[in-house]
C-alpha positions as CSV (number, residue, x, y, z in Angstrom):
1,X,0.0,0.0,0.0
2,X,1.6,3.2,-1.2
3,X,1.0,6.7,-2.3
4,X,2.1,7.3,-6.0
5,X,2.3,10.5,-8.0
6,X,-0.1,11.1,-10.8
7,X,0.1,9.1,-14.0
8,X,-2.5,9.0,-16.7
9,X,-2.7,5.3,-16.5
10,X,-4.5,5.7,-13.1
11,X,-7.5,7.7,-14.6
12,X,-9.8,4.8,-15.2
13,X,-9.3,3.5,-11.6
14,X,-9.8,7.0,-10.2
15,X,-13.1,7.3,-12.1
16,X,-14.2,4.0,-10.8
17,X,-13.2,5.0,-7.2
18,X,-15.1,8.3,-7.5
19,X,-18.2,6.7,-8.8
20,X,-18.2,4.2,-5.9
21,X,-17.2,6.5,-3.0
22,X,-17.4,10.2,-3.8
23,X,-21.0,9.8,-4.9
24,X,-21.8,8.8,-1.3
25,X,-21.2,12.4,-0.3
26,X,-23.5,13.5,-3.1
27,X,-21.0,14.3,-5.8
28,X,-22.0,13.7,-9.4
29,X,-20.6,10.7,-11.2
30,X,-17.6,11.1,-13.5
31,X,-16.8,9.7,-16.9
32,X,-13.8,10.1,-19.0
33,X,-14.9,13.4,-20.5
34,X,-16.0,15.0,-17.2
35,X,-12.8,13.8,-15.4
36,X,-10.7,15.4,-18.0
37,X,-12.8,18.6,-17.9
38,X,-12.7,19.0,-14.1
39,X,-9.3,17.5,-13.5
40,X,-6.6,16.7,-15.9
41,X,-7.8,19.0,-18.7
42,X,-8.2,21.9,-16.3
43,X,-5.7,24.8,-16.9
44,X,-4.8,24.6,-13.2
45,X,-4.1,20.9,-13.1
46,X,-0.7,20.2,-11.6
47,X,0.4,16.5,-12.0
48,X,2.6,17.2,-9.0
49,X,-0.4,17.9,-6.8
50,X,-2.4,14.8,-7.7
51,X,-1.8,11.4,-6.0
52,X,-3.2,7.9,-5.9
53,X,-3.2,5.5,-3.0
54,X,-2.6,2.0,-4.3
55,X,-3.6,-1.3,-2.7
56,X,-1.5,-3.5,-4.9
57,X,-2.7,-2.5,-8.3
58,X,-6.0,-1.2,-7.1
59,X,-6.7,2.5,-6.9
60,X,-8.1,2.8,-3.4
61,X,-7.5,6.5,-2.9
62,X,-7.2,9.8,-4.9
63,X,-6.2,13.2,-3.8
64,X,-5.9,16.4,-5.9
65,X,-5.1,20.0,-5.3
66,X,-4.1,23.0,-7.4
67,X,-2.4,26.3,-7.2
68,X,-2.2,29.5,-9.3
69,X,-0.6,32.8,-8.5
70,X,-3.3,34.5,-10.5
71,X,-6.1,33.0,-8.4
72,X,-7.7,34.7,-5.4
73,X,-5.3,34.2,-2.5
74,X,-3.2,32.3,-5.0
75,X,0.1,34.0,-4.0
76,X,0.0,32.1,-0.6
77,X,-2.7,29.4,-0.9
78,X,-2.8,25.9,-2.2
79,X,-6.4,24.6,-2.8
80,X,-7.4,21.1,-1.8
81,X,-9.9,19.8,-4.3
82,X,-10.6,16.3,-3.0
83,X,-9.4,13.4,-1.0
84,X,-11.3,10.2,-1.7
85,X,-10.7,6.8,-0.1
86,X,-12.5,3.5,-0.6
87,X,-14.6,2.3,2.3
88,X,-12.5,0.0,4.4
89,X,-9.4,2.0,3.6
90,X,-10.8,5.4,4.9
91,X,-8.6,5.5,8.0
92,X,-7.0,8.6,9.5
93,X,-3.6,7.2,8.5
94,X,-4.5,6.8,4.9
95,X,-6.2,10.2,4.7
96,X,-3.1,11.6,6.3
97,X,-0.8,10.0,3.7
98,X,-2.6,11.7,0.9
99,X,-3.0,15.0,2.8
100,X,0.7,15.1,3.6
101,X,1.5,14.6,-0.1
102,X,-0.7,17.6,-1.0
103,X,0.7,19.8,1.7
104,X,4.2,19.0,0.7
105,X,3.5,20.0,-2.8
106,X,2.0,23.3,-1.7
107,X,5.1,24.0,0.5
108,X,7.4,23.1,-2.4
109,X,5.6,25.8,-4.5
110,X,6.1,28.3,-1.7
111,X,2.5,28.3,-0.4
112,X,2.0,29.0,3.3
113,X,-1.6,27.8,3.7
114,X,-3.9,25.1,2.5
115,X,-7.5,26.0,1.7
116,X,-10.8,24.3,0.9
117,X,-13.1,27.0,-0.5
118,X,-15.1,28.3,-3.5
119,X,-12.1,30.1,-5.2
120,X,-10.9,26.6,-6.3
121,X,-11.1,26.5,-10.1
122,X,-11.6,22.7,-10.1
123,X,-15.4,22.7,-9.7
124,X,-17.1,19.6,-8.4
125,X,-20.7,19.2,-9.4
126,X,-23.1,17.6,-6.8
127,X,-26.7,16.4,-6.7
128,X,-29.3,18.4,-4.8
129,X,-30.9,16.1,-2.3
130,X,-34.6,15.0,-2.8
131,X,-34.8,16.3,-6.3
132,X,-35.1,14.5,-9.7
133,X,-31.4,14.7,-10.4
134,X,-31.0,18.4,-10.1
135,X,-27.4,19.4,-9.7
136,X,-25.3,22.3,-8.7
137,X,-22.1,23.2,-10.6
138,X,-19.6,23.6,-7.7
139,X,-19.0,22.5,-4.1
140,X,-17.9,25.6,-2.2
141,X,-16.1,23.5,0.5
142,X,-16.1,20.1,2.3
143,X,-19.6,18.5,2.9
144,X,-20.3,19.0,6.6
145,X,-20.3,15.7,8.4
146,X,-18.4,13.8,5.7
147,X,-15.4,11.7,6.5
148,X,-13.0,14.2,5.0
149,X,-14.6,17.1,7.0
150,X,-14.1,15.2,10.3
151,X,-10.5,14.3,9.4
152,X,-9.5,17.9,8.5
153,X,-10.9,19.1,11.7
154,X,-8.8,16.6,13.6
155,X,-5.8,17.7,11.5
156,X,-6.0,21.3,12.7
157,X,-7.9,22.7,9.7
158,X,-10.0,25.7,11.0
159,X,-13.7,25.9,9.9
160,X,-13.7,29.5,8.7
161,X,-17.3,29.5,7.5
162,X,-20.2,27.3,6.8
163,X,-21.9,27.8,3.4
164,X,-25.5,26.7,3.2
165,X,-26.7,25.5,-0.2
166,X,-30.2,26.6,-1.0
167,X,-32.7,25.4,-3.7
168,X,-35.9,26.5,-5.3
169,X,-38.1,24.7,-7.9
170,X,-39.3,27.7,-10.1
171,X,-42.6,26.5,-11.6
172,X,-44.7,28.0,-8.8
173,X,-42.6,31.1,-8.2
174,X,-44.5,34.4,-7.9
175,X,-43.3,37.5,-6.1
176,X,-45.4,38.4,-3.1
177,X,-47.4,41.7,-3.0
178,X,-44.9,43.4,-0.7
179,X,-42.2,43.0,-3.4
180,X,-44.4,44.9,-5.8
181,X,-44.8,47.6,-3.2
182,X,-41.0,47.7,-2.8
183,X,-40.6,48.1,-6.5
184,X,-43.1,51.0,-6.6
185,X,-41.2,52.7,-3.7
186,X,-37.9,52.3,-5.5
187,X,-39.4,53.7,-8.7
188,X,-40.5,56.7,-6.8
189,X,-36.9,57.2,-5.7
190,X,-35.7,57.0,-9.3
191,X,-34.7,53.4,-9.5
192,X,-35.5,50.9,-12.3
193,X,-34.9,47.2,-11.7
194,X,-35.0,44.7,-14.6
195,X,-33.2,43.0,-17.5
196,X,-31.9,45.8,-19.7
197,X,-30.8,45.5,-23.2
198,X,-27.2,46.0,-24.2
199,X,-26.3,49.7,-24.0
200,X,-29.4,50.7,-21.9
201,X,-27.4,50.9,-18.7
202,X,-24.1,52.7,-18.3
203,X,-21.6,52.9,-15.5
204,X,-21.4,49.1,-15.1
205,X,-17.5,49.1,-14.6
206,X,-17.8,51.8,-12.0
207,X,-20.5,49.9,-10.2
208,X,-18.4,46.7,-10.2
209,X,-15.4,48.6,-8.9
210,X,-17.4,49.8,-6.0
211,X,-18.4,46.2,-5.1
212,X,-14.8,45.1,-4.9
213,X,-15.3,41.5,-5.9
214,X,-12.8,40.5,-8.6
215,X,-14.9,37.4,-9.6
216,X,-17.9,39.6,-10.2
217,X,-15.9,42.2,-12.0
218,X,-14.6,39.7,-14.4
219,X,-17.8,37.8,-15.0
220,X,-20.4,40.6,-15.1
221,X,-18.1,42.8,-17.3
222,X,-17.8,39.9,-19.7
223,X,-21.6,39.5,-19.8
224,X,-22.0,43.2,-20.5
225,X,-19.5,43.0,-23.3
226,X,-21.0,39.8,-24.9
227,X,-24.7,40.9,-24.4
228,X,-25.5,38.1,-21.9
229,X,-28.7,39.1,-19.9
230,X,-28.1,40.5,-16.4
231,X,-30.6,42.0,-14.0
232,X,-29.6,45.6,-13.1
233,X,-30.8,48.2,-10.8
234,X,-30.3,51.6,-12.5
235,X,-30.7,55.2,-11.5
236,X,-30.5,58.0,-14.2
237,X,-29.3,55.4,-16.6
238,X,-26.3,54.2,-14.5
239,X,-25.9,50.8,-12.9
240,X,-26.5,50.8,-9.1
241,X,-26.4,47.0,-8.7
242,X,-26.8,43.7,-10.4
243,X,-28.1,40.1,-10.0
244,X,-27.3,37.2,-12.3
245,X,-26.4,36.6,-15.0
246,X,-29.5,35.1,-16.5
247,X,-28.2,31.9,-18.0
248,X,-30.1,28.6,-18.2
249,X,-27.7,25.7,-18.2
250,X,-28.3,22.7,-20.4
251,X,-29.2,20.6,-17.3
252,X,-31.9,23.1,-16.4
253,X,-30.1,24.9,-13.7
254,X,-30.4,28.6,-13.3
255,X,-26.8,29.8,-13.1
256,X,-26.2,32.4,-10.4
257,X,-23.1,34.4,-9.8
258,X,-24.4,36.7,-7.1
259,X,-26.1,40.0,-6.1
260,X,-24.3,43.2,-5.5
261,X,-25.6,46.8,-4.7
262,X,-23.1,49.6,-4.9
263,X,-22.5,51.1,-1.4
264,X,-23.8,54.5,-2.6
265,X,-27.2,52.9,-3.3
266,X,-27.7,50.7,-0.3
267,X,-30.8,51.2,1.9
268,X,-33.4,51.2,-0.8
269,X,-34.3,47.5,-0.9
270,X,-32.5,47.0,-4.2
271,X,-30.9,43.7,-3.2
272,X,-34.3,42.1,-2.6
273,X,-35.7,43.5,-5.8
274,X,-32.8,42.4,-7.9
275,X,-33.1,38.8,-6.6
276,X,-36.9,38.6,-7.2
277,X,-36.5,40.0,-10.7
278,X,-33.8,37.4,-11.4
279,X,-36.1,34.6,-10.3
280,X,-38.8,36.0,-12.6
281,X,-36.3,36.3,-15.5
282,X,-35.3,32.6,-15.0
283,X,-38.8,31.4,-14.9
284,X,-39.7,33.4,-18.0
285,X,-37.0,31.5,-20.1
286,X,-38.3,28.1,-18.8
287,X,-35.6,27.4,-16.2
288,X,-36.8,24.6,-13.9
289,X,-34.8,25.4,-10.8
290,X,-32.2,27.6,-9.1
291,X,-29.6,26.8,-6.5
292,X,-27.0,28.9,-4.8
293,X,-24.9,29.0,-1.6
294,X,-24.5,31.7,0.9
295,X,-22.7,32.0,4.2
296,X,-24.9,30.8,7.1
297,X,-24.5,34.2,8.8
298,X,-25.2,36.2,5.6
299,X,-28.3,38.4,5.9
300,X,-28.9,37.7,2.2
301,X,-30.2,34.3,3.2
302,X,-33.4,36.0,4.4
303,X,-34.0,37.3,0.9
304,X,-33.6,33.7,-0.5
305,X,-35.9,32.3,2.1
306,X,-38.6,34.9,1.3
307,X,-38.4,33.8,-2.3
308,X,-39.1,30.2,-1.3
309,X,-35.6,28.8,-1.2
310,X,-34.8,26.0,1.3
311,X,-31.5,24.9,2.7
312,X,-30.5,21.5,1.3
313,X,-26.8,21.0,2.3
314,X,-24.0,22.5,4.2
315,X,-20.3,22.9,3.2
316,X,-17.4,23.9,5.4
317,X,-14.8,26.4,4.2
318,X,-11.5,25.3,5.8
319,X,-7.9,26.5,6.2
320,X,-4.6,25.4,7.8
321,X,-1.5,27.5,8.0
322,X,1.4,25.4,6.8
323,X,4.2,27.4,8.4
324,X,3.9,29.1,11.8
């Protein structure tokens, strides 16, 4: 029984392991194409940060991480993507062997911390419980209560936040009357909220700069440039906030990057209006469902609950300092 560095000949065994074990924690099954897309074909895949744990010739464990100086926190953080072990082999010692290999690679690359969080570009899709195969595109951390979650806690990884995954089936969605009243009040203050055609709203770059979220800046600016629908709040023709983008994925999922309201325009109920307008926009294009995650202490969760979302899963965002 030994930990081996990555080699492409292990791919079939890793896929079989994943489909036997990782699915127990709700992750979506892999095939050769999706394994390549998520792992080995990912621009951030590092063969030096991928390992298998062999029981004879059998792949009984797989660990993968990634780094990138251009990623958020990438100058100092290595990202743990997954550690999977076959039942019967999922001991603390075996987890530790794979974790030690990942941490050693991060240290070799000059990283000072190991993180499990949503900035990881290797996105792991998972099934939403108690739905007809509905799925979310990315796990923002370690599933709470999983074997890996318990192991990382024992290994000194701090639980920095808990993300709650929330879900709404859209067929019966309708904004309540008080949302219409909020919209009327916002209109009386000069705000318009809705999906605007390209060129109808200015100041998008300035709005994004004020929000200070580099992921939103990149994605929403690209949507504006490409004409992808986004819900905006606008005043005097200038963007004051956004929600979206409005993209229905092939699997029926309503993609959601986030909601942001520029600090100069807070206090007018725009965040709530933006989100309800987004739900309406998704329903209008025949989107069956939406799912998202938010911090368990984030006040925005109340907006989602008001829209009918329910919490379906929890993920832990975790970190360990590698050098003290």
